[in-house]
C-alpha positions in Angstrom: 24.9 -0.8 -10.2 22.3 -1.1 -13.0 19.1 -2.9 -12.3 18.6 -6.3 -13.8 16.3 -6.7 -16.8 13.6 -8.5 -14.8 13.8 -6.1 -11.9 10.5 -5.1 -10.3 10.1 -1.9 -8.4 8.7 -2.7 -5.0 5.5 -0.6 -4.3 3.6 -0.3 -1.1 -0.2 -0.5 -1.6 -1.9 2.0 0.6 -5.7 1.5 0.6 -8.5 1.2 3.2 -8.9 -1.8 5.4 -11.4 -1.1 8.2 -15.1 -0.6 7.6 -15.8 -3.2 5.0 -12.9 -5.5 5.7 -14.0 -8.3 3.3 -14.6 -5.9 0.5 -11.4 -3.9 1.1 -9.4 -7.1 1.1 -10.8 -8.1 -2.3 -10.0 -4.6 -3.6 -6.4 -4.8 -2.2 -6.0 -8.1 -3.9 -7.1 -6.5 -7.2 -4.7 -3.6 -6.7 -1.8 -6.0 -6.1 -2.7 -8.0 -9.2 -2.7 -4.9 -11.3 0.7 -3.9 -9.9 2.1 -7.3 -10.8 0.6 -7.1 -14.3 2.2 -3.7 -14.7 5.6 -5.1 -13.8 5.8 -4.1 -10.1 6.3 -6.0 -6.9 3.4 -5.1 -4.6 3.5 -5.1 -0.8 0.1 -4.9 1.0 0.5 -5.2 4.8 -3.3 -5.2 5.2 -3.4 -8.5 3.3 -0.8 -10.0 5.6 -1.1 -9.0 9.2 -4.9 -9.4 9.7 -4.4 -13.1 9.0 -2.7 -13.6 12.3 -3.1 -10.4 14.3 -6.1 -8.8 16.1 -6.7 -5.3 14.8 -8.5 -4.3 18.0 -5.7 -5.2 20.3 -2.6 -5.2 18.1 -3.2 -2.3 15.7 -0.3 -0.2 16.9 2.1 -3.1 16.5 0.8 -4.0 13.1 1.1 -0.3 12.0 4.7 -0.2 13.1 5.5 -3.3 11.2 3.6 -2.0 8.1 5.8 1.2 8.2 8.9 -0.9 8.3 7.7 -2.8 5.2 6.8 0.5 3.5 10.4 1.7 4.3 11.7 -1.1 2.1 9.5 0.0 -0.9 10.6 2.4 -3.6 7.1 3.9 -4.2 3.8 4.2 -2.3 0.6 3.8 -4.2 -2.4 5.5 -2.5 -5.6 4.1 -3.9 -9.2 5.4 -3.8 -10.9 8.6 -2.6 -11.1 7.6 1.0 -8.1 8.2 3.2 -8.4 6.2 6.4 -6.6 7.1 9.6 -4.1 4.3 9.0 -3.5 5.5 5.4 -3.0 9.0 6.7 -0.2 7.7 9.0 1.4 5.8 6.0 1.2 8.9 3.7 2.7 11.1 6.4 5.6 8.7 6.9 6.1 8.3 3.1 6.3 12.1 2.7 8.8 12.3 5.6 11.0 9.7 3.9 10.6 11.5 0.5 9.2 8.4 -1.1 7.6 8.7 -4.5 3.8 8.7 -3.9 1.4 8.0 -6.7 -2.3 8.3 -6.5 -4.8 6.0 -8.2 -8.6 5.7 -8.4 -10.2 2.4 -7.5 -10.0 1.3 -11.2 -6.2 1.8 -11.0 -6.2 4.8 -13.2 -3.4 7.1 -12.1 -4.5 10.5 -11.0 -2.1 13.2 -12.2 -2.0 16.7 -10.7 -2.0 19.4 -13.4 
């Protein structure tokens, strides 16, 4: 079945959360905004789950739920130079599922392998 004209590809935003949580949340909001502006539907679990879950005691549960969300997405966008432990898990799972993985710098310029 062909996709509707206004269809938006769902993309999973894979970027750091821990360390500078407040700064990383603002960056993730920016990445999601850029995705919307480019015609995509972003999913960023690290903007959702920390609002009502404790990362210290519920990290494993949140990560499992994040992977379920990622499974619904058509692409995974890995953003920035730093790959956190959580991001590494997400990337490994995306590779296992043969998801399309795209890499971007923090200004959302796509990094293309030559």
